[in-house]
C-alpha positions in Angstrom: -0.1 0.0 -0.4 1.1 3.5 -0.3 1.3 6.6 2.5 1.5 9.8 1.2 2.8 12.9 3.0 1.5 16.5 1.5 3.1 19.2 3.1 2.9 22.9 3.2 4.6 25.5 5.3 5.1 29.3 5.8 2.1 30.4 3.8 2.1 33.8 5.6 -1.4 34.5 4.9 -1.4 34.1 1.2 -4.6 32.6 0.8 -5.8 34.5 -2.9 -3.9 34.3 -5.8 -2.0 37.4 -5.5 0.7 39.6 -4.0 -2.1 42.6 -3.8 0.4 44.6 -5.6 -1.7 45.4 -8.3 -5.4 45.2 -7.3 -6.7 43.8 -10.2 -4.2 40.7 -10.7 -5.4 37.4 -9.3 -3.0 35.6 -11.7 -0.3 34.7 -8.9 1.7 30.8 -8.8 1.1 30.9 -5.0 -1.4 31.2 -2.1 -3.8 28.8 -0.3 -6.3 28.4 -2.6 -4.2 26.9 -5.3 -2.6 24.8 -2.7 -6.0 23.7 -1.9 -7.2 22.0 -5.7 -3.7 20.6 -5.7 -4.1 18.9 -2.4 -7.7 17.6 -3.5 -6.3 16.4 -6.8 -3.9 13.7 -5.0 -6.4 13.0 -2.3 -8.2 11.8 -5.5 -5.6 10.2 -7.1 -4.5 7.9 -3.5 -7.3 8.0 -1.9 -8.4 10.2 1.6 -7.4 6.9 3.5 -3.8 7.0 2.1 -3.0 10.7 2.2 -1.6 12.9 5.7 -1.9 16.7 4.8 0.6 18.8 7.0 1.6 22.4 7.6 4.8 23.7 9.6 3.2 27.1 10.5 3.9 30.5 9.8 0.2 31.2 9.1 -0.9 34.3 10.8 1.8 37.5 9.3 2.9 38.1 6.3 0.4 39.2 3.5 -1.7 42.6 3.3 -5.0 40.1 3.7 -3.5 38.8 7.1 -2.5 42.5 7.9 -5.9 43.8 7.4 -7.3 40.5 9.5 -5.0 42.0 12.4 -5.8 45.5 12.0 -9.8 44.9 12.0 -9.6 43.5 15.9 -12.7 41.5 15.1 -13.0 37.8 16.1 -15.7 36.6 13.4 -12.9 38.3 10.6 -10.2 35.9 12.3 -12.4 32.9 12.5 -13.2 33.6 8.5 -9.4 33.4 8.5 -8.7 30.2 10.2 -12.1 28.7 7.9 -9.3 28.9 4.7 -7.2 26.1 6.9 -10.1 24.0 8.0 -11.8 23.8 4.5 -8.6 22.1 3.5 -8.5 19.7 6.4 -4.7 19.5 7.7 -4.1 16.5 9.6 -1.9 18.1 11.5 0.0 21.8 11.8 2.5 23.4 14.1 3.3 27.0 15.1 5.6 28.9 13.2 7.9 31.7 14.7 5.8 34.9 12.6 3.0 33.3 14.5 3.9 35.0 17.7 4.3 38.5 16.1 0.6 39.8 17.1 1.0 38.6 20.5 -0.3 35.5 22.2 -3.6 36.0 22.9 -4.4 36.8 19.1 -2.5 33.5 18.2 -5.2 31.7 21.1 -8.0 32.8 19.6 -6.7 31.8 16.1 -6.1 28.4 17.6 -9.5 28.1 19.0 -11.2 28.4 15.4 -8.8 26.0 14.2 -10.0 22.5 13.4 -6.7 20.8 13.1 -4.5 19.4 15.9 -1.7 21.7 16.6 1.5 20.0 17.7 4.2 21.5 19.8 6.5 19.7 21.8 9.1 22.6 22.8 7.1 25.6 23.5 6.3 25.0 27.0 4.4 26.9 29.9 6.7 27.8 32.8 3.9 27.1 35.2 3.2 23.6 34.2 6.2 22.5 32.1 3.7 21.0 29.8 2.8 22.2 26.3 1.5 25.9 25.9 -0.3 25.0 22.8 -1.7 22.1 21.4 -0.1 18.8 22.2 3.5 17.2 21.5 2.4 14.7 19.1 -0.4 12.6 17.7 -0.8 9.3 16.2 -2.9 9.1 13.2 -4.5 6.0 12.0 -4.6 5.6 8.1 -5.9 2.4 6.3 -4.5 -0.1 9.1 -1.3 2.0 9.8 -0.4 4.1 12.7 1.7 7.4 12.1 3.5 9.2 14.8 4.0 13.0 14.2 5.9 15.2 16.8 5.6 18.7 16.1 8.6 21.3 17.3 9.0 25.0 16.5 12.5 27.2 16.4 13.7 27.9 19.9 14.9 31.4 18.6 11.6 32.9 19.1 12.8 34.8 22.2 15.4 36.3 20.6 13.1 37.9 17.9 9.9 38.7 19.9 9.2 41.3 22.3 8.9 40.4 26.1 5.2 40.6 26.3 4.7 38.2 23.2 6.5 35.3 25.2 5.8 36.0 28.7 5.4 32.7 30.8 7.0 30.5 27.9 9.9 28.3 27.8 11.5 27.4 24.6 13.1 24.0 24.6 15.9 22.9 21.9 13.5 21.0 19.1 16.6 18.1 19.1 16.2 17.7 22.8 12.2 17.2 22.8 12.3 15.0 19.5 14.8 12.7 20.8 13.0 12.4 24.2 9.6 11.6 22.5 11.0 9.8 19.2 12.5 6.8 21.5 8.7 6.5 23.5 6.6 7.0 20.1 8.4 4.9 17.7 7.7 1.5 19.6 3.8 2.5 19.1 3.9 3.3 15.5 4.3 1.9 11.8 6.1 5.5 10.7 7.3 8.6 12.5 7.8 11.6 11.4 8.8 15.3 12.6 6.7 18.4 11.5 9.3 20.8 12.1 9.1 24.8 12.0 12.6 24.6 11.4 15.6 24.1 8.9 19.0 22.8 8.5 22.1 24.3 10.0 24.3 22.5 7.9 24.7 21.3 4.0 23.1 18.1 4.1 25.2 16.6 1.2 28.9 17.6 2.8 28.0 18.1 6.4 29.5 21.8 6.6 28.2 23.9 8.6 26.2 27.0 7.0 25.5 29.1 9.9 26.5 29.8 13.5 25.2 27.7 16.2 22.4 29.5 17.6 20.0 26.4 17.9 17.7 28.1 15.2 17.8 25.5 13.2 18.8 21.9 14.2 17.2 19.8 11.6 20.6 18.5 10.5 21.4 17.4 14.3 18.1 15.8 14.6 18.7 13.7 11.2 22.1 12.5 12.1 20.9 11.5 15.9 17.9 10.3 15.8 17.3 7.2 13.7 13.8 6.5 14.5 12.8 9.6 12.2 11.4 8.3 9.2 10.3 11.6 7.4 10.9 15.3 8.5 8.3 18.0 7.1 10.1 21.0 7.6 9.8 24.8 6.8 11.2 28.4 8.4 14.1 28.8 5.9 11.7 29.2 2.5 14.0 26.4 1.1 12.5 23.8 -1.7 13.9 20.9 -0.5 13.5 17.1 -1.4 15.8 14.4 -0.8 16.2 10.9 1.3 19.1 10.9 3.6 19.9 8.3 6.4 16.8 6.6 5.3 14.6 9.7 6.2 12.4 11.7 3.7 12.9 15.3 3.9 11.0 18.0 2.5 10.6 21.7 2.6 8.4 23.7 0.2 9.4 27.2 -0.4 6.9 29.7 1.1 3.7 31.3 0.1 2.2 28.0 -1.2 4.3 28.2 -4.1 4.9 24.1 -3.7 3.3 21.6 -1.9 6.1 18.8 -0.8 5.0 14.8 -1.6 6.2 12.0 0.1 5.3 9.0 -0.9 5.8 5.6 0.9 5.7 2.0 -0.4 4.5 0.1 2.7 4.4 -3.7 3.1 1.2 -5.3 3.3 1.7 -7.5 6.4 4.4 -6.0 8.1 3.6 -2.2 7.6 7.6 -1.9 7.0 8.3 1.1 4.5 10.0 -0.8 1.6 10.6 2.4 -0.7 10.4 6.4 -0.2 10.4 9.1 -3.1 10.0 12.9 -2.4 8.8 15.5 -4.8 7.8 19.0 -4.8 4.7 20.0 -6.5 4.1 23.5 -8.2 1.2 25.1 -7.2 1.3 27.1 -10.7 -0.1 23.9 -12.4 -3.4 24.3 -10.6 -6.6 26.6 -10.7 -7.4 28.0 -7.3 -10.2 26.5 -5.4 -13.9 27.9 -5.4 -14.5 26.7 -2.3 -11.3 28.8 -1.0 -12.1 31.9 -3.3 -15.9 32.0 -2.6 -15.3 31.8 1.4 -12.8 34.8 1.1 -14.1 36.8 -1.3 -15.9 39.1 1.2 -12.6 39.1 3.4 -10.4 39.8 0.1 -12.6 43.0 -1.2 -12.3 44.7 2.3 -8.4 44.2 2.0 -8.5 45.8 -1.3 -10.4 48.9 0.3 -8.2 49.1 3.3 -5.1 48.6 1.0 -6.3 51.8 -0.8 -6.4 54.1 2.1 -4.3 57.2 1.4 -1.7 57.9 3.7 0.6 60.7 2.3 1.6 62.6 0.0 5.6 63.1 -0.8 7.4 65.6 -3.1 8.5 63.4 -5.4 8.8 59.3 -6.0 10.9 57.3 -4.1 10.9 54.7 -6.2 12.6 51.0 -6.4 13.0 49.7 -10.0 15.4 47.2 -9.6 15.7 45.5 -5.8 19.5 44.4 -6.3 20.8 47.7 -7.9 18.9 49.7 -5.2 20.7 47.5 -2.3 24.2 47.8 -4.2 24.0 51.6 -5.1 21.6 53.0 -2.9 18.1 54.5 -3.4 15.8 57.5 -2.1 13.7 54.9 -0.6 16.5 53.3 1.4 17.5 56.7 3.0 13.6 57.3 3.6 13.6 54.4 5.9 16.9 55.5 7.6 16.0 59.1 7.9 12.5 57.7 9.8 14.3 55.2 11.8 16.8 58.1 13.3 13.7 60.6 13.6 12.2 57.8 16.0 15.1 56.9 18.0 17.4 60.0 18.2 20.4 57.5 16.8 23.4 58.4 15.4 23.4 55.6 12.7 20.7 53.5 11.4 20.5 50.3 9.7 18.1 48.6 7.3 17.5 46.0 4.7 15.1 46.4 1.4 12.9 43.8 2.9 10.9 42.9 -0.6 11.9 42.1 -3.9 8.9 42.8 -5.9 7.4 46.2 -4.3 8.8 49.4 -5.9 8.9 51.6 -3.4 6.5 54.8 -2.9 5.1 56.9 -5.3 4.0 60.8 -4.6 0.9 59.6 -3.5 1.5 56.7 -0.9 -1.3 54.1 0.2 -1.2 51.2 3.1 -1.2 49.1 0.1 2.4 50.8 -0.8 3.6 50.5 3.1 2.7 47.0 3.5 4.2 45.8 0.3 7.2 47.7 0.9 7.8 46.7 4.3 5.6 43.1 5.2 7.4 42.4 8.4 5.6 42.9 11.8 8.8 44.1 13.4 9.5 46.9 16.1 12.4 49.4 16.4 15.4 49.6 18.4 18.1 51.6 19.7 21.3 49.3 20.3 24.4 50.6 21.6 27.7 49.5 20.2 31.3 49.8 20.5 33.0 51.4 17.0 34.9 47.6 16.9 31.5 46.0 17.0 29.8 48.5 14.4 32.7 47.9 12.0 32.3 43.9 12.5 28.5 44.1 11.8 29.4 46.2 8.8 31.9 43.7 7.4 29.3 40.9 8.0 26.8 42.6 5.9 29.9 42.9 2.9 29.6 38.7 2.7 26.8 38.9 0.9 28.7 40.5 -2.3 31.1 39.0 -4.8 32.1 39.9 -8.5 31.1 38.5 -11.3 33.5 37.5 -14.3 33.0 40.9 -15.6 34.4 42.5 -12.1 30.8 43.9 -11.6 29.6 43.7 -7.9 26.7 41.4 -7.6 24.9 39.3 -5.0 26.8 35.6 -4.4 23.8 33.5 -5.5 23.4 31.4 -2.2 21.6 34.9 -0.7 19.3 34.8 -3.6 16.2 34.2 -1.3 17.8 36.1 1.7 18.6 39.6 0.7 16.1 40.7 3.3 19.1 40.1 5.7 21.6 42.4 3.7 21.7 45.5 5.8 23.1 49.0 4.8 23.9 52.1 7.1 23.1 55.5 7.6 24.6 58.1 7.3 27.9 56.1 7.7 30.1 56.9 4.8 31.8 53.4 4.0 33.6 51.8 1.1 34.5 48.2 0.6 36.7 46.3 -1.8 34.9 43.4 -2.6 37.6 41.4 -4.3 39.5 41.3 -0.5 38.8 38.5 1.8 35.9 38.4 4.0 36.4 40.6 7.4 38.8 43.1 6.1 36.8 44.0 3.1 36.2 47.9 4.7 38.6 50.8 3.2 36.7 53.7 4.8 34.4 53.6 7.7 33.4 57.3 8.8 30.5 59.3 10.6 30.3 63.0 9.6 33.7 62.8 8.2 35.3 61.3 11.1 36.6 58.0 11.1 35.0 55.6 13.5 36.7 54.9 16.9 37.0 51.6 17.6 36.5 52.1 21.5 33.8 54.7 21.4 30.1 54.1 22.0 27.7 54.7 19.3 24.0 54.2 19.0 22.0 52.5 16.1 18.7 52.4 15.1 17.4 48.7 13.8 14.8 46.3 13.5 14.5 44.1 16.9 14.9 41.0 14.6 18.1 42.2 13.7 18.9 43.3 17.3 18.4 40.2 18.8 20.8 38.3 16.2 18.2 37.6 13.3 20.2 37.2 10.4 23.4 35.4 12.1 25.1 39.1 12.3 27.9 39.5 15.1 27.9 41.6 17.8 24.1 41.8 18.3 22.4 41.0 21.6 19.4 41.2 24.0 21.6 43.0 26.6 22.8 45.8 23.9 19.2 47.1 23.3 19.0 50.5 24.9 15.0 51.2 23.8 12.2 49.6 21.8 9.8 51.7 20.3 5.9 50.4 21.2 5.2 51.1 17.7 5.4 48.8 14.4 6.4 49.6 11.3 3.3 50.6 9.8 2.6 52.9 12.3 5.9 54.5 12.3 5.1 54.8 8.5 2.1 56.4 8.8 3.1 59.2 11.2 6.6 60.2 9.7 4.9 60.0 6.2 2.1 62.7 7.6 4.8 65.0 8.8 5.2 68.1 6.6 7.7 68.9 4.6 9.7 65.6 4.2 12.6 66.0 2.0 13.7 62.8 0.5 17.4 62.3 0.4 19.4 61.1 -2.7 22.7 60.9 -1.1 24.9 57.8 -1.9 27.1 57.4 1.3 28.5 53.9 0.5 30.6 52.2 -2.4 31.4 48.7 -3.3 34.3 48.0 -5.7 
């Protein structure tokens, strides 16, 4: 017999086939409505009793529609948002780090409306020591088989979220919890899987570490040290993974619902042993939107579109981003606008920011809510961080690791960072220059503030979002103890307030050069 896993992750609130950039375009190759059609087709092919459907989190935040649902502050709107997943009928789900972005009360309200089991073995209540959300694992029964699933989430959440979002919670290592439960559960089931909002800290083929040892991603450690696991259904890194290693099927389906990961197991009829496994990524673009999802979300989608068209402010001239890669490398008015906004609210010496979207095009003269959310889709907060000049230099040097030179000598981004450029920070009003042909950590040839070289022992104050200030993106030197203040406002609120100030002057200064 065949047992089929269909797995999604990191949908980030993208339900309809649109990114909301063009209000009349519903032809995007992603979204839960496409995923729903794909899953239904696979269920018909194999039979419902042979298919297990899972999701690895990050469902509450990310899209303009998700932002509207939160802004509406209405239980019936949140219930409708939960019903999209209910319509698909997931067998099991787990939490993602972004599902804490709006606080625990909001998350708990959503979970009350969800009809799927939520698996969570490593986010515990400090008071009880038990799972704070859902249950640690589940045993599913499919066609005479017992399938165990353990749910885990990256333990790094406390480093990204404000304290009030994680009050009363204890975050344990994913590896430790899986190892503990797998030994017990393996004896009770025919197939054992891990549903993990987390990824891999090491190259799966070479074993070479690809990121610092922070505990954010523990997939490789799990794979190498817990042989009881048959299938790893992962997320968080937005990667497209499909491979079999150490007799374990491993998948990760990208993000926004662009793919559904598929694992097919051939099971011996008498012994219930796995005889063969295959892995595949199914593209959502090859399917049409499911009318059940479209009809369910029609009114919510229309309200979102109206909300997005709210006029927010008028600028003296456009601050456009026509090419995201070039804007990052050469600077842009739009990036400088964000930097000046961060300096305005923090009164810091220096500001650091990334260009957050690959597709949004900055601001025209008339700025709407749509423009703000498309250009800054993350629910971050702004911090002021205390750093020495030496620490600041190390941070700037780290940002330069994203860069290389092509065959013509042109400065470009390294291909391996293609989907991680939201972690490439630039700094303002620092004047800095870098020689990309030099070895990493020694590329800076100039680093000045207001015409004065940065002094190693001097204290500087840096404005940066809380994700980075807590160490997100694996930057060195940042740590919670260096955070001086965290603003109560989120970035949407800050944009609204800042853009409505009179006489905002756009700054076209180019303050950094790479050669």
